[in-house]
C-alpha positions as CSV (number, residue, x, y, z in Angstrom):
1,M,-25.5,-17.5,24.4
2,M,-24.7,-16.2,21.1
3,D,-20.5,-13.7,21.4
4,I,-21.3,-10.6,19.6
5,A,-17.1,-9.4,18.0
6,I,-16.4,-6.4,16.4
7,I,-14.7,-7.5,12.9
8,R,-13.0,-5.4,11.5
9,A,-12.2,-3.5,7.9
10,G,-9.0,-6.8,6.7
11,Q,-9.6,-9.0,9.4
12,M,-12.7,-11.5,8.7
13,H,-9.9,-13.8,7.8
14,R,-8.5,-14.0,11.1
15,Y,-12.6,-14.5,12.7
16,Y,-12.7,-17.3,9.5
17,L,-9.5,-19.0,10.7
18,R,-10.3,-18.9,14.7
19,Q,-14.0,-19.6,14.7
20,V,-15.8,-20.3,11.3
21,V,-13.3,-23.4,10.3
22,V,-14.1,-25.2,13.4
23,G,-17.7,-25.0,13.2
24,D,-17.6,-21.2,14.9
25,G,-15.6,-22.8,18.0
26,R,-13.0,-21.8,19.0
27,R,-9.5,-22.3,17.3
28,P,-6.4,-22.8,19.9
29,A,-3.9,-21.0,19.6
30,R,-0.8,-21.9,17.9
31,T,-2.7,-25.2,16.6
32,P,-2.9,-25.7,13.2
33,L,-5.5,-26.1,11.1
34,V,-5.5,-29.3,10.7
35,Q,-5.5,-30.3,13.9
36,A,-8.1,-27.7,15.2
37,Q,-10.7,-29.0,13.1
38,E,-10.4,-32.6,13.7
39,E,-10.4,-32.0,17.4
40,A,-13.9,-29.6,16.3
41,E,-14.4,-32.7,14.1
42,V,-14.8,-30.2,11.2
43,P,-14.8,-31.7,8.4
44,A,-11.5,-29.3,5.9
45,G,-13.4,-27.2,3.5
46,R,-13.4,-27.6,-0.3
47,W,-12.9,-25.3,-2.9
48,M,-15.8,-24.9,-4.9
49,G,-17.8,-22.7,-8.3
50,R,-17.1,-22.3,-11.7
51,G,-14.1,-19.9,-11.5
52,L,-11.9,-21.9,-9.8
53,S,-9.4,-23.0,-13.2
54,V,-9.1,-19.6,-13.4
55,L,-6.8,-19.8,-10.2
56,G,-6.0,-22.7,-10.9
57,L,-7.5,-24.9,-8.2
58,T,-9.6,-27.9,-8.4
59,A,-12.7,-28.2,-7.1
60,G,-12.9,-30.5,-4.0
61,D,-9.3,-30.0,-3.2
62,V,-8.6,-28.5,0.5
63,V,-8.7,-25.6,1.5
64,T,-5.4,-24.2,3.0
65,E,-4.6,-21.6,6.2
66,A,-1.6,-19.9,3.6
67,Q,-4.4,-20.1,0.8
68,L,-7.1,-18.1,3.2
69,R,-5.0,-16.1,4.5
70,N,-3.9,-15.0,1.1
71,L,-7.6,-14.3,-0.8
72,F,-9.3,-13.2,2.5
73,G,-7.2,-11.6,4.4
74,E,-4.7,-9.8,1.9
75,G,-6.3,-9.8,-1.3
76,R,-4.3,-12.3,-3.3
77,H,-4.0,-15.1,-5.3
78,P,-5.2,-17.8,-2.8
79,H,-1.1,-19.4,-4.1
80,A,0.1,-16.0,-4.4
81,D,3.5,-17.4,-2.4
82,E,3.9,-20.3,-5.3
83,I,3.9,-17.2,-7.6
84,E,5.8,-15.2,-6.2
85,A,8.7,-17.2,-5.0
86,D,8.8,-19.0,-8.5
87,Q,8.8,-14.9,-10.4
88,L,12.1,-14.4,-7.6
89,A,13.4,-17.7,-8.8
90,A,12.8,-16.4,-12.8
91,G,14.5,-13.5,-12.2
92,K,12.0,-11.1,-12.1
93,K,12.1,-8.2,-9.6
94,P,10.5,-8.0,-5.9
95,A,7.5,-6.2,-7.1
96,A,6.3,-7.2,-11.2
97,A,6.9,-10.6,-8.7
98,R,4.4,-9.3,-6.0
99,R,2.0,-7.9,-8.7
100,A,1.6,-11.9,-10.2
101,G,1.1,-12.6,-7.3
102,R,-2.5,-10.2,-6.7
103,S,-6.1,-11.7,-6.8
104,G,-6.1,-10.3,-10.2
105,G,-2.8,-11.7,-12.2
106,G,-1.3,-8.4,-12.0
């Protein structure tokens, strides 16, 4: 049997995080991604592709929940949280730090 769900704009990352990354099953609420993948016997996702170096990613590294949320859910750089924290620590204004965390980097 196949389920059909409506996915609205900006919610695709939730679909990935709740179902796809656990083998098209259903990820229990509040279950850490790594634990849900282990229980479903699904290997962790890994970064692949030629453009990874532009994003500061390395082929074969595990895709984290935060990276997936940043990139697919918010259109930000996979490491946006760290980039923004570094910018703020360097004395940048919050708006400038947010711009630095965008996928395009500015």
